[in-house]
N, CA, C and O atoms as a printed pandas DataFrame, in Angstrom:
     atom_number atom_name residue_name chain_id  residue_number  x_coord  y_coord  z_coord
0              1         N          MET        A               1   15.844    1.122   -9.013
1              2        CA          MET        A               1   15.602    1.480   -7.629
2              3         C          MET        A               1   15.677    0.206   -6.783
3              4         O          MET        A               1   14.990   -0.772   -7.076
4              5         N          ASN        A               2   16.505    0.214   -5.742
5              6        CA          ASN        A               2   16.605   -0.983   -4.915
6              7         C          ASN        A               2   15.444   -1.064   -3.925
7              8         O          ASN        A               2   14.682   -0.109   -3.772
8              9         N          ILE        A               3   15.320   -2.191   -3.265
9             10        CA          ILE        A               3   14.185   -2.433   -2.374
10            11         C          ILE        A               3   14.149   -1.440   -1.219
11            12         O          ILE        A               3   13.077   -0.935   -0.885
12            13         N          GLU        A               4   15.272   -1.151   -0.610
13            14        CA          GLU        A               4   15.280   -0.210    0.521
14            15         C          GLU        A               4   14.811    1.176    0.098
15            16         O          GLU        A               4   14.082    1.841    0.835
16            17         N          ARG        A               5   15.219    1.602   -1.065
17            18        CA          ARG        A               5   14.795    2.919   -1.563
18            19         C          ARG        A               5   13.297    2.918   -1.877
19            20         O          ARG        A               5   12.599    3.894   -1.600
20            21         N          LYS        A               6   12.810    1.819   -2.457
21            22        CA          LYS        A               6   11.375    1.686   -2.726
22            23         C          LYS        A               6   10.593    1.712   -1.416
23            24         O          LYS        A               6    9.551    2.358   -1.308
24            25         N          LYS        A               7   11.117    0.998   -0.429
25            26        CA          LYS        A               7   10.445    0.936    0.867
26            27         C          LYS        A               7   10.345    2.329    1.483
27            28         O          LYS        A               7    9.284    2.710    1.978
28            29         N          LYS        A               8   11.428    3.088    1.460
29            30        CA          LYS        A               8   11.420    4.443    2.012
30            31         C          LYS        A               8   10.426    5.329    1.274
31            32         O          LYS        A               8    9.718    6.123    1.893
32            33         N          SER        A               9   10.373    5.197   -0.043
33            34        CA          SER        A               9    9.427    5.986   -0.838
34            35         C          SER        A               9    7.987    5.662   -0.463
35            36         O          SER        A               9    7.159    6.564   -0.340
36            37         N          MET        A              10    7.687    4.384   -0.282
37            38        CA          MET        A              10    6.326    3.995    0.068
38            39         C          MET        A              10    5.970    4.443    1.480
39            40         O          MET        A              10    4.830    4.837    1.726
40            41         N          ILE        A              11    6.904    4.392    2.401
41            42        CA          ILE        A              11    6.648    4.868    3.763
42            43         C          ILE        A              11    6.323    6.355    3.742
43            44         O          ILE        A              11    5.410    6.803    4.435
44            45         N          ILE        A              12    7.063    7.116    2.956
45            46        CA          ILE        A              12    6.789    8.551    2.825
46            47         C          ILE        A              12    5.389    8.768    2.261
47            48         O          ILE        A              12    4.649    9.625    2.743
48            49         N          TYR        A              13    5.027    7.997    1.245
49            50        CA          TYR        A              13    3.707    8.128    0.629
50            51         C          TYR        A              13    2.596    7.760    1.611
51            52         O          TYR        A              13    1.592    8.467    1.702
52            53         N          ILE        A              14    2.766    6.673    2.338
53            54        CA          ILE        A              14    1.756    6.251    3.314
54            55         C          ILE        A              14    1.604    7.303    4.404
55            56         O          ILE        A              14    0.482    7.654    4.769
56            57         N          ASN        A              15    2.710    7.808    4.926
57            58        CA          ASN        A              15    2.645    8.842    5.965
58            59         C          ASN        A              15    1.969   10.106    5.452
59            60         O          ASN        A              15    1.174   10.716    6.167
60            61         N          PHE        A              16    2.277   10.503    4.225
61            62        CA          PHE        A              16    1.622   11.661    3.613
62            63         C          PHE        A              16    0.118   11.421    3.521
63            64         O          PHE        A              16   -0.678   12.308    3.827
64            65         N          SER        A              17   -0.265   10.218    3.098
65            66        CA          SER        A              17   -1.681    9.887    2.952
66            67         C          SER        A              17   -2.406    9.969    4.286
67            68         O          SER        A              17   -3.495   10.537    4.366
68            69         N          LYS        A              18   -1.813    9.406    5.332
69            70        CA          LYS        A              18   -2.431    9.444    6.659
70            71         C          LYS        A              18   -2.552   10.874    7.171
71            72         O          LYS        A              18   -3.580   11.261    7.727
72            73         N          LYS        A              19   -1.501   11.646    6.979
73            74        CA          LYS        A              19   -1.457   13.016    7.486
74            75         C          LYS        A              19   -2.487   13.924    6.811
75            76         O          LYS        A              19   -2.989   14.857    7.438
76            77         N          ASN        A              20   -2.804   13.665    5.556
77            78        CA          ASN        A              20   -3.642   14.577    4.778
78            79         C          ASN        A              20   -5.063   14.092    4.513
79            80         O          ASN        A              20   -5.761   14.674    3.683
80            81         N          GLU        A              21   -5.509   13.035    5.201
81            82        CA          GLU        A              21   -6.867   12.520    5.002
82            83         C          GLU        A              21   -7.927   13.600    5.188
83            84         O          GLU        A              21   -8.789   13.781    4.329
84            85         N          LYS        A              22   -7.866   14.302    6.284
85            86        CA          LYS        A              22   -8.887   15.319    6.579
86            87         C          LYS        A              22   -8.738   16.533    5.677
87            88         O          LYS        A              22   -9.734   17.080    5.204
88            89         N          LYS        A              23   -7.511   16.956    5.436
89            90        CA          LYS        A              23   -7.272   18.136    4.607
90            91         C          LYS        A              23   -7.848   17.962    3.203
91            92         O          LYS        A              23   -8.475   18.877    2.669
92            93         N          TYR        A              24   -7.636   16.787    2.604
93            94        CA          TYR        A              24   -8.097   16.551    1.240
94            95         C          TYR        A              24   -9.383   15.729    1.181
95            96         O          TYR        A              24   -9.849   15.383    0.096
96            97         N          GLN        A              25   -9.949   15.420    2.327
97            98        CA          GLN        A              25  -11.255   14.764    2.467
98            99         C          GLN        A              25  -11.361   13.438    1.711
99           100         O          GLN        A              25  -12.273   13.246    0.906
100          101         N          TYR        A              26  -10.439   12.544    1.971
101          102        CA          TYR        A              26  -10.558   11.197    1.430
102          103         C          TYR        A              26  -10.524   10.215    2.586
103          104         O          TYR        A              26  -10.077   10.547    3.684
104          105         N          THR        A              27  -10.992    9.021    2.335
105          106        CA          THR        A              27  -11.067    7.993    3.364
106          107         C          THR        A              27  -10.322    6.761    2.887
107          108         O          THR        A              27  -10.478    6.332    1.744
108          109         N          GLY        A              28   -9.519    6.200    3.761
109          110        CA          GLY        A              28   -8.815    4.976    3.412
110          111         C          GLY        A              28   -9.726    3.767    3.515
111          112         O          GLY        A              28  -10.813    3.848    4.086
112          113         N          PHE        A              29   -9.281    2.642    2.961
113          114        CA          PHE        A              29  -10.016    1.392    3.060
114          115         C          PHE        A              29   -9.858    0.804    4.459
115          116         O          PHE        A              29   -8.819    0.982    5.095
116          117         N          THR        A              30  -10.878    0.110    4.935
117          118        CA          THR        A              30  -10.745   -0.621    6.196
118          119         C          THR        A              30  -10.060   -1.954    5.908
119          120         O          THR        A              30  -10.032   -2.404    4.763
120          121         N          LYS        A              31   -9.511   -2.583    6.940
121          122        CA          LYS        A              31   -8.879   -3.901    6.770
122          123         C          LYS        A              31   -9.901   -4.908    6.237
123          124         O          LYS        A              31   -9.567   -5.756    5.409
124          125         N          GLU        A              32  -11.148   -4.814    6.714
125          126        CA          GLU        A              32  -12.200   -5.723    6.255
126          127         C          GLU        A              32  -12.447   -5.555    4.753
127          128         O          GLU        A              32  -12.574   -6.542    4.028
128          129         N          ALA        A              33  -12.513   -4.313    4.291
129          130        CA          ALA        A              33  -12.725   -4.063    2.857
130          131         C          ALA        A              33  -11.566   -4.604    2.032
131          132         O          ALA        A              33  -11.773   -5.177    0.962
132          133         N          ILE        A              34  -10.361   -4.425    2.522
133          134        CA          ILE        A              34   -9.185   -4.937    1.809
134          135         C          ILE        A              34   -9.256   -6.454    1.705
135          136         O          ILE        A              34   -9.039   -7.015    0.631
136          137         N          ASN        A              35   -9.560   -7.122    2.818
137          138        CA          ASN        A              35   -9.611   -8.585    2.823
138          139         C          ASN        A              35  -10.710   -9.131    1.917
139          140         O          ASN        A              35  -10.547  -10.195    1.319
140          141         N          LYS        A              36  -11.827   -8.414    1.810
141          142        CA          LYS        A              36  -12.942   -8.897    0.995
142          143         C          LYS        A              36  -12.790   -8.574   -0.486
143          144         O          LYS        A              36  -13.432   -9.216   -1.317
144          145         N          THR        A              37  -11.965   -7.604   -0.837
145          146        CA          THR        A              37  -11.883   -7.183   -2.236
146          147         C          THR        A              37  -10.554   -7.470   -2.909
147          148         O          THR        A              37  -10.477   -7.438   -4.137
148          149         N          GLN        A              38   -9.518   -7.745   -2.156
149          150        CA          GLN        A              38   -8.207   -7.959   -2.774
150          151         C          GLN        A              38   -8.205   -9.287   -3.508
151          152         O          GLN        A              38   -8.417  -10.340   -2.907
152          153         N          ASN        A              39   -7.967   -9.234   -4.797
153          154        CA          ASN        A              39   -7.913  -10.441   -5.599
154          155         C          ASN        A              39   -6.472  -10.735   -5.991
155          156         O          ASN        A              39   -5.948  -11.808   -5.690
156          157         N          VAL        A              40   -5.843   -9.798   -6.652
157          158        CA          VAL        A              40   -4.435   -9.912   -7.010
158          159         C          VAL        A              40   -3.781   -8.573   -6.750
159          160         O          VAL        A              40   -4.442   -7.536   -6.807
160          161         N          GLY        A              41   -2.511   -8.585   -6.471
161          162        CA          GLY        A              41   -1.812   -7.333   -6.225
162          163         C          GLY        A              41   -1.678   -7.069   -4.743
163          164         O          GLY        A              41   -1.872   -7.955   -3.911
164          165         N          TYR        A              42   -1.347   -5.849   -4.437
165          166        CA          TYR        A              42   -1.192   -5.434   -3.049
166          167         C          TYR        A              42   -2.076   -4.228   -2.805
167          168         O          TYR        A              42   -2.124   -3.308   -3.621
168          169         N          GLN        A              43   -2.772   -4.234   -1.685
169          170        CA          GLN        A              43   -3.636   -3.117   -1.339
170          171         C          GLN        A              43   -3.465   -2.823    0.136
171          172         O          GLN        A              43   -3.419   -3.739    0.957
172          173         N          ASN        A              44   -3.370   -1.537    0.476
173          174        CA          ASN        A              44   -3.458   -1.141    1.871
174          175         C          ASN        A              44   -4.549   -0.102    1.962
175          176         O          ASN        A              44   -5.332    0.039    1.023
176          177         N          GLU        A              45   -4.632    0.638    3.068
177          178        CA          GLU        A              45   -5.767    1.547    3.213
178          179         C          GLU        A              45   -5.761    2.708    2.233
179          180         O          GLU        A              45   -6.786    3.372    2.083
180          181         N          TYR        A              46   -4.654    2.979    1.561
181          182        CA          TYR        A              46   -4.581    4.143    0.678
182          183         C          TYR        A              46   -4.353    3.862   -0.795
183          184         O          TYR        A              46   -4.646    4.724   -1.624
184          185         N          PHE        A              47   -3.851    2.711   -1.151
185          186        CA          PHE        A              47   -3.573    2.473   -2.561
186          187         C          PHE        A              47   -3.588    0.989   -2.897
187          188         O          PHE        A              47   -3.539    0.132   -2.015
188          189         N          TYR        A              48   -3.658    0.708   -4.190
189          190        CA          TYR        A              48   -3.710   -0.646   -4.720
190          191         C          TYR        A              48   -2.650   -0.777   -5.808
191          192         O          TYR        A              48   -2.567    0.073   -6.694
192          193         N          ILE        A              49   -1.856   -1.810   -5.753
193          194        CA          ILE        A              49   -0.804   -2.049   -6.738
194          195         C          ILE        A              49   -1.045   -3.414   -7.365
195          196         O          ILE        A              49   -1.129   -4.418   -6.656
196          197         N          THR        A              50   -1.156   -3.459   -8.679
197          198        CA          THR        A              50   -1.236   -4.757   -9.342
198          199         C          THR        A              50    0.182   -5.300   -9.477
199          200         O          THR        A              50    1.151   -4.551   -9.354
200          201         N          TYR        A              51    0.299   -6.554   -9.720
201          202        CA          TYR        A              51    1.628   -7.160   -9.736
202          203         C          TYR        A              51    1.699   -8.306  -10.729
203          204         O          TYR        A              51    0.682   -8.819  -11.195
204          205         N          LEU        A              52    2.900   -8.683  -11.032
205          206        CA          LEU        A              52    3.156   -9.946  -11.703
206          207         C          LEU        A              52    3.384  -10.950  -10.588
207          208         O          LEU        A              52    4.040  -10.620   -9.601
208          209         N          SER        A              53    2.872  -12.147  -10.708
209          210        CA          SER        A              53    2.921  -13.106   -9.604
210          211         C          SER        A              53    4.330  -13.319   -9.066
211          212         O          SER        A              53    4.494  -13.581   -7.874
212          213         N          ARG        A              54    5.340  -13.213   -9.908
213          214        CA          ARG        A              54    6.705  -13.431   -9.430
214          215         C          ARG        A              54    7.183  -12.299   -8.515
215          216         O          ARG        A              54    8.175  -12.465   -7.805
216          217         N          ASN        A              55    6.499  -11.161   -8.518
217          218        CA          ASN        A              55    6.915  -10.022   -7.703
218          219         C          ASN        A              55    6.177   -9.906   -6.374
219          220         O          ASN        A              55    6.585   -9.112   -5.526
220          221         N          LEU        A              56    5.109  -10.667   -6.163
221          222        CA          LEU        A              56    4.310  -10.516   -4.949
222          223         C          LEU        A              56    5.129  -10.714   -3.685
223          224         O          LEU        A              56    4.974   -9.943   -2.738
224          225         N          LYS        A              57    5.991  -11.713   -3.636
225          226        CA          LYS        A              57    6.795  -11.953   -2.438
226          227         C          LYS        A              57    7.683  -10.754   -2.130
227          228         O          LYS        A              57    7.876  -10.408   -0.964
228          229         N          GLU        A              58    8.220  -10.125   -3.157
229          230        CA          GLU        A              58    9.060   -8.942   -2.967
230          231         C          GLU        A              58    8.249   -7.793   -2.365
231          232         O          GLU        A              58    8.713   -7.125   -1.441
232          233         N          TYR        A              59    7.042   -7.561   -2.883
233          234        CA          TYR        A              59    6.199   -6.499   -2.333
234          235         C          TYR        A              59    5.853   -6.771   -0.875
235          236         O          TYR        A              59    5.949   -5.877   -0.034
236          237         N          ARG        A              60    5.456   -7.985   -0.577
237          238        CA          ARG        A              60    5.012   -8.316    0.777
238          239         C          ARG        A              60    6.133   -8.189    1.809
239          240         O          ARG        A              60    5.853   -7.991    2.992
240          241         N          LYS        A              61    7.392   -8.298    1.390
241          242        CA          LYS        A              61    8.511   -8.170    2.320
242          243         C          LYS        A              61    8.416   -6.890    3.130
243          244         O          LYS        A              61    8.688   -6.893    4.330
244          245         N          TYR        A              62    8.039   -5.810    2.494
245          246        CA          TYR        A              62    8.041   -4.554    3.231
246          247         C          TYR        A              62    6.689   -3.882    3.338
247          248         O          TYR        A              62    6.552   -2.963    4.145
248          249         N          TYR        A              63    5.688   -4.276    2.584
249          250        CA          TYR        A              63    4.380   -3.645    2.713
250          251         C          TYR        A              63    3.577   -4.205    3.874
251          252         O          TYR        A              63    2.766   -3.485    4.457
252          253         N          ASP        A              64    3.775   -5.448    4.222
253          254        CA          ASP        A              64    2.979   -6.065    5.277
254          255         C          ASP        A              64    3.573   -5.897    6.669
255          256         O          ASP        A              64    3.019   -6.416    7.638
256          257         N          HIS        A              65    4.672   -5.192    6.786
257          258        CA          HIS        A              65    5.302   -5.032    8.103
258          259         C          HIS        A              65    5.158   -3.639    8.609
259          260         O          HIS        A              65    5.629   -3.327    9.703
């Protein structure tokens, strides 16, 4: 799977998560919680991905924008 396809898949997942918070009664993480708890990997308000250190730059290219 190339990066653009991965990016589109994650955008779909994030949008689904935002749209269905109330329906499925879950709460996302706040930015403060993410900043205080993220040790390794990538985390946003809905999910956490562990990584190999060589892949972090690739993840950040499209998750942080």
